[in-house]
Each structure stands twice: as structure tokens, then as C-alpha cells.
N, C-alpha and C positions, 0 to 999 in steps of 0.2 A: 504494500500500500504506500502511496506517496505520502510523505510527511516532511516536516521542516522544524528546525529548532531556531528560536530567536532569543536574544537577550537585550536588556536595556543598554543603550549606548552610555548612559551616565553611570550605571552600576552593573557592569557586565559580570557574568559568571563563567566558570569553566565547566565544560561538559566532559564526562567520562562515559563512553558508551560501548556496547558490544552487541552484535547480533549473533545468534547461534541456533542451530537445529540439531536434531539427533533423535533416534528412535526412543530413547529414554528421557529426553529433555522434559516433556510435559509431566511425566510421572515424578521426576526428580524435583521439579518446581512445586508440584502439589504436595510432595512429602515435606518440603521445607515450609509449607504454609502459604505459598503464593497462590492466589485464586483469581480466575478470570473476572469474577464480579468485584474483586478488590485488587486491581492490578498495581496500584501505587502503594509503596511502602516507604515509611519515613525512618531513615537510619541516622540522621544527624550528620555532623561533620566529623568524620573519622579518619585520622591519619593512616590507620591500618588499611582502610578501604582504598584510599588514594594510592598507597604503596602497592596494594594488590593489583590495581588497574595498571600502574606503571610497569610492574613485573610482567603482566600479561602482554602489554604492548611491546615490551622489549624482546619477547620471544620471536617476533617477526624477523629480528636481525639474524636469527639462526638459520634463515632460509625456509624452504618448503619441504623439508625432509619429513619422513614419518615420525621420527623422534621429536621434531619440533611441534608437530600437530598433537602428539600424545602429551607433550609437556604443556601445551596451551590448554588442552581439554582438562587436564588435572588442575592447572592454575585457575581456570574458570570455575571448576567445581568448588574449589576452596573459596574463591571470591564470593560465589552465590551463597555458600553456607555461612560465611562471615557476615554477609549482608543481612541474612535472615536472623542471625544472632543479634546483630546491632539493632535491627528493627524491633525485636522482642524486648531488648533492654530499654529502648526508647519508650515502648508502650508501657512497660512495667514501671518506669519512673514517672509516668504521667497519669497513672490510674490509682484508684483508691487502694490503700494498703490492705493486705490480707494476711492473717496469721495462718499460714499454710500448715504448720506443724499442729496447731490446735485442731483444725478441721480434720486433718488426716488421722489424728489420734482419736477423734470422735468417731470417725468411720471405723477404725479398727476395733473400738470398744463396742460397736453396734453391728457387727457382722451377722448377728443372729436375727436382725430385723431387715426391713426393706425401707431404707431411708428415702425420703423425697427431697427434691431440690429445695423446696421451701424451708425444710428443717435445717438443711446444711447451710443455706444462706443466712438463716437466723443465728446459727452458731457463729458465723463470720460477721454478724451485724451489718450485712449488706443486703441490697435488693437482689432478687433472683438474677436480674440481668447483669448487674455489676459483678456479682459473685461468680456467675458462670463464665463471663468474659475474662475476669482476672485469673480465675483458676486455670482456664485453658491456656492463657498466656504464659503462666508460670510452669505448667506441667506438660502441655501439649495434648492433654486429654480433657474431655468434659468431666465435671465432677461425678456424674452418675456412672459414666463409663469407667472411670478410675475406681470407683467404689465397687463396681462389678468385678473388675480385675482383682481387687483385694479379696473379694469373696471367693473367686475361683482359685486364687493362690492358697487361701485357707483350705478349700476343698482338696487341693492337691496334697497339702500337709496331712490331712485326715486320711486320705486314700493311701498315702505312703506309710504312715506311722500308726495306723490303727486298723482294727478289723470291723469297724462300724459298717453297717449296710449302707447302700446308696440312699435308701429312704431316710435313714437316721442322719446321714450327712446333710441331705437336703433340708431336713427339719432344723438341724443345728444352724443352718445358714438362712433360716427364715422362709424356706420354700415349702409350702404345704403340699405341692404337687411335685413328686420326684421326677416325673416325665418332663415337666417344664424345666426343672433344674438341670436334667441331663441334656436337654436341647441347648440351654445357655452354656453349659460346660463345653459341649462339642463345638458350638459356634466360636467360643473363645480360644480353645486349645486344639481344635481339630480332631479330637478323639472323644469318644463317650467316656464317662467315668469308669465304666467296667473295663473298657479297652485300655484306658490309662493305667489302671491298677494292674491289669494282666501284663502289660509291657514292662512295667516297673519291676515286677517280681520275677521276670524270666531270667 
């Protein structure tokens, strides 16, 4: 697509840019948190990012050998990763404070229940929106998804270290329906609880 960049003549700025393609490019960007509906990220003025761009630009002086292209690809991967980290730190510094340890301790203490987002937000003394947004910025997961992972981690411990039935483990984690628990477990770990226990004891 045709595009153009312009800057003020009185207060000009410097542009660092790179275009890239690749079979894994879209998946890599999505993994780092870049999304089409929110394509602009704010990373602030970072000397590390500027240095990364300069190192990437300097690779062209090595010519057009395979080694130079591989070096450029790796340098770009590192640069995009650093850009995502800088952006997360910028977001974290401009959002409402969250006592992450307190919330996660509350989650751990209530693995036998099914906590709702409203209750977790109340523990953090934040609205549901701010709590969910802040939690995901800090951990990369939504609060409820992270809570589910904690439950499944506990389920793995019980499957590994006890002879409790699947039904008893489900009940211990707040699930009255063992089939529903088994579906969640398989969706999270890729194995049913029974298959997980069997593979661990072989």
C-alpha cells in the first residue's frame, strides 16, 4: 500500500523503520501481543531500541550472503521482542497499581472454589476492567485463565502424588461434574486426567 511519512519542519523527528515478511511473522507478532485492531504500541524513548535498529541497519554492510540474512532475521526478532517488553513496561507504569502477589495468593488459597472476576477485582480494589487489563499486562494471561492454570497445576500434583479418584480431585478443585473437569484438564494439558496419570506412572 502506498504510504508516506512526514515531520514538522520546526520540530523534526527521526524515523527508524523496517518492513518484513515470513511464514511465521504474523504468529510471532501475535505471540508478542501485537494485534491488528491495536497496531500502534507506545514504547517511549529507549536507547536500547535505537541501538537495536542501528545494529540491524549495519548488517547490510555485510552484503547479501545467507549468513547476513540469518543475522538480520535474528536481530529483528530480538528488536521486536524488546519493543514488546518496552511497551509492556510503559503500560505498567501508566496504569493503576496492582498487588499481584496478594491476588495470586488469594487464588491459591481458593483453588477449591470457582472464583469470578468480580471477586478477584474486589481483592485488588479495582474495577473489573482495570483489574483484568492490569493483570494481563503484568502476566500475559487473563486472571480467570491464570486461575484455571493454577487449578490444573494442583490437579497434576494430586494425580502425581496421591491415589485420589478423578471424581475426588474434581471435587477438591470445586468441580461438581468430573466430566467437565476432565474436559478442562484435557483442553489445558492435552491429555485426560486418566491418561496423564497413566503416562506419569509408566
